[in-house]
C-alpha angles and dihedrals in degrees: 000000000000091000091046092053090048091051092045090052090051091050090053093050095054099067090043090054092050092049091046092050092048093050092047090052092049090048094048095047094037085217129126108236114187092196092057090048092050091047091049092050090050090051091049089052090049091049090051091050091051092050091048090050091053091048090049090049091055090055107067092184094068120094113247115244108224134180139174109274123197097218095204092050092048092050089051089052092049091050089050091049090052094042095109092050091044090054093044091055092042092237123161116210123193116193120188122180117201096170134007119237128195118210124192103219145114105287096215093050090047091054092049091047094048 
């Protein structure tokens, strides 16, 4: 449980960092950038989904919303979501898919777990 809470906290920090970076860039350049605004809105939506997933998890009486998740596609999305942090830390990620797997799970919980 301690590790899960740690991972969940880290997942919540990521969208906040992206939004913060985008706003700092807009402030520094004093230029309206629609792409940064769209990315920030997507991150806010992701943050909201993560918070809702944690609230749902705390309520054991609620039915779990599951869907079919293409694991390779979801990993690609996660790498994309972390791209600004990956660049900032000068990390190189190689991702090779030999076979696609579909997992029936709650997408938000899967992201937190991963």
